[in-house]
Structures are given as structure tokens and as C-alpha cells.
C-alpha positions in Angstrom: -26.9 1.4 11.9 -27.0 -2.2 11.7 -24.6 -5.2 12.7 -23.8 -8.1 10.6 -21.1 -10.4 9.4 -18.4 -8.9 7.4 -17.8 -10.4 3.8 -14.5 -10.8 1.9 -15.1 -7.7 -0.4 -15.4 -5.5 2.6 -11.9 -6.5 4.0 -10.0 -3.6 2.0 -12.6 -1.1 3.4 -12.0 -2.4 7.0 -8.2 -1.6 6.3 -9.1 2.0 5.5 -11.4 2.2 8.4 -8.6 1.1 10.7 -6.3 3.7 9.4 -9.1 6.6 10.1 -9.6 5.0 13.6 -5.9 5.1 14.5 -5.4 8.6 13.7 -6.6 10.1 17.1 -3.5 8.3 18.6 -1.4 10.9 17.3 -3.0 13.8 19.2 -2.1 12.0 22.6 1.6 11.3 21.9 1.0 8.0 20.3 2.1 8.8 16.6 3.5 5.4 16.2 0.0 3.8 16.7 -1.6 6.2 14.5 1.0 5.4 11.7 1.0 1.6 12.1 -0.4 -0.3 9.1 -3.5 -2.2 9.6 -3.3 -5.9 9.0 -3.5 -6.5 5.1 -7.0 -7.9 3.8 -5.4 -11.5 3.5 -4.6 -11.3 7.2 -8.3 -10.1 8.1 -9.6 -13.0 6.2 -9.0 -15.7 8.7 -11.5 -14.1 10.8 -14.2 -14.7 8.3 -13.6 -18.4 8.7 -11.8 -19.1 11.9 -13.3 -16.3 14.0 -15.7 -13.7 14.2 -15.9 -10.5 11.9 -18.5 -8.3 12.5 -19.4 -4.8 10.9 -21.7 -2.1 11.7 -23.1 -0.4 8.7 -24.7 2.7 7.7 -28.1 3.2 6.0 -26.0 2.4 2.7 -24.7 -0.7 4.0 -21.0 0.5 4.1 -18.9 -0.3 7.1 -18.5 2.4 9.8 -17.0 0.2 12.4 -15.8 -3.3 12.9 -15.1 -6.0 15.5 -12.7 -9.0 15.2 -12.8 -11.9 17.6 -11.4 -15.4 18.0 -11.2 -18.1 20.4 -8.4 -18.0 22.9 -8.2 -20.5 25.7 -11.8 -21.1 25.9 -12.9 -17.3 25.8 -13.9 -15.4 23.0 -10.9 -12.9 22.5 -11.8 -9.4 21.0 -8.8 -8.7 18.7 -9.8 -5.4 17.5 -12.8 -2.9 17.8 -12.4 0.2 15.5 -15.1 2.7 14.7 -14.6 5.6 12.1 -13.9 8.8 14.0 -16.9 10.4 11.9 -19.1 7.9 13.8 -17.4 7.8 17.3 -19.2 8.5 20.5 -22.4 7.0 19.3 -22.2 3.5 21.1 -21.4 1.7 18.0 -18.3 0.1 19.4 -20.4 -1.0 22.6 -23.1 -2.2 20.2 -20.6 -4.4 18.5 -19.3 -5.6 21.6 -23.0 -6.4 23.1 -23.8 -8.3 19.8 -20.6 -10.6 20.3 -21.6 -11.0 24.1 -25.1 -11.9 23.1 -24.2 -14.4 20.4 -20.9 -16.1 21.6 -21.2 -19.5 23.5 -17.8 -18.7 25.3 -18.0 -18.0 29.0 -16.1 -14.7 28.6 -15.0 -12.0 26.4 -11.1 -11.1 26.7 -8.9 -8.4 25.2 -5.7 -6.5 25.5 -5.7 -2.8 25.5 -3.8 0.4 26.3 -4.5 1.1 30.1 -4.5 4.9 30.0 -6.1 5.7 26.6 -9.5 7.0 27.3 -11.1 5.1 24.5 -9.3 2.0 25.5 -9.0 0.7 29.0 -11.4 3.2 30.6 -13.9 2.7 27.9 -13.8 -1.1 28.1 -14.1 -0.9 32.0 -17.4 0.9 31.3 -18.5 -2.2 28.8 -18.1 -4.5 31.8 -14.6 -5.7 31.5 -12.2 -6.0 34.5 -8.3 -6.2 34.3 -6.9 -9.5 34.8 -3.8 -9.9 37.0 -0.6 -11.1 35.2 -0.7 -14.2 37.3 -4.3 -15.0 36.0 -3.2 -14.8 32.3 -4.0 -17.9 30.2 -1.2 -19.5 28.1 -2.9 -17.9 24.9 -3.1 -14.4 26.5 0.5 -14.4 27.6 1.2 -15.3 23.9 -0.8 -12.1 22.8 1.2 -10.0 25.2 4.3 -11.4 23.9 3.6 -10.6 20.4 2.3 -7.1 21.5 5.6 -6.5 23.2 7.6 -7.7 20.2 5.7 -5.3 18.1 6.5 -2.4 20.3 3.0 -1.7 21.8 4.7 -2.1 25.5 6.1 1.3 25.4 2.6 2.4 26.7 1.0 0.7 29.6 -1.0 -2.3 28.5 -3.3 -4.7 30.1 -5.5 -7.8 29.7 -9.2 -7.6 30.5 -12.0 -9.9 30.9 -15.6 -9.9 31.1 -17.4 -12.8 32.3 -20.7 -13.7 30.4 -24.0 -15.2 32.0 -24.3 -19.0 31.3 -26.6 -20.0 28.4 -29.3 -22.1 29.5 -31.3 -24.2 27.0 -35.1 -24.2 26.9 -36.7 -27.1 28.7 -39.9 -28.2 27.3 
């Protein structure tokens, strides 16, 4: 497995990957999430220019997982992490997050997620994220949560999380 930036030709594959990664939600009583259509390739394309789109690829250079992120209120906001179920539980999602953490100049990573889904809130807590209280939400995170509620995601408990990153220090000659 190798991590690299996504390319435009892969965007339809990321949509397929997202459908497969969403399927397990049906087994935990969230069929609406499992059946939700992923963003179209055109919507994903903005991450190639205005954010971050990383893919984890197999030995044949085919995407098996991806991460999308963008700047939100000074932090690097993780919009999506999806791992194909055939490659789940192998540390690939964590590797994508760690790659982002090691390469961003932002002081923190943020995300929104389902609080009680084992591969969401509890998983991200194990990856070093902490819940953000409602009173600590930045304007951008409040807007993201508003859009999620509008999309119906608030039928299940949701939360915002943050992972502070160590300050980058330049090399002094």
C-alpha cells in the first residue's frame, strides 16, 4: 500500500469506493447512509485544486481508500475518509490521516462524524481526535454541521472532533 495525491481520472473510482465503504452502515440500522449517493466526480474535483485528495493504492496502483480535506477556519478539515471494506481493519484509514497530519501546515485537523458508530467517533478518538464542545465550534464548523443537519445526518448523534498537531519548526543553520 502506498499513499499519493489523487488524480482526476480516479474520481469515478472514488465514487465506487465510497458506495462500497458506505454499505456496512446498513447492518447497523443506518440504511439511509448506506444508500446515500456519493458526491459526483465533478464535486470531488474541487479537492484536487482547492484542498487535499489523497489515495491509498494497492500494488497495481488502484485506489483502495481515500481522504478528502480542505481548510476550514485555519484548521485542515477532514471531509471524508473511506476505505473499501475488502481492505478494512488494516490501518489504511489511519495511514491516510497520519500522512495528512505529517504534511499539512495547519495547527490542527478537524472533522465531523457519527458519535456512536464504531468506525467513526470511537475510531477517530483512537487516532488522537477529541470531541469539540458546541461552544468551541468555529463559524466554518457550525456551517458544516448546519449543512449536515439539512442533509438529514442529525437523525443519529453527530459530533465535531479536533486533533491538535505539533508546531512545525524550521531548521536553523
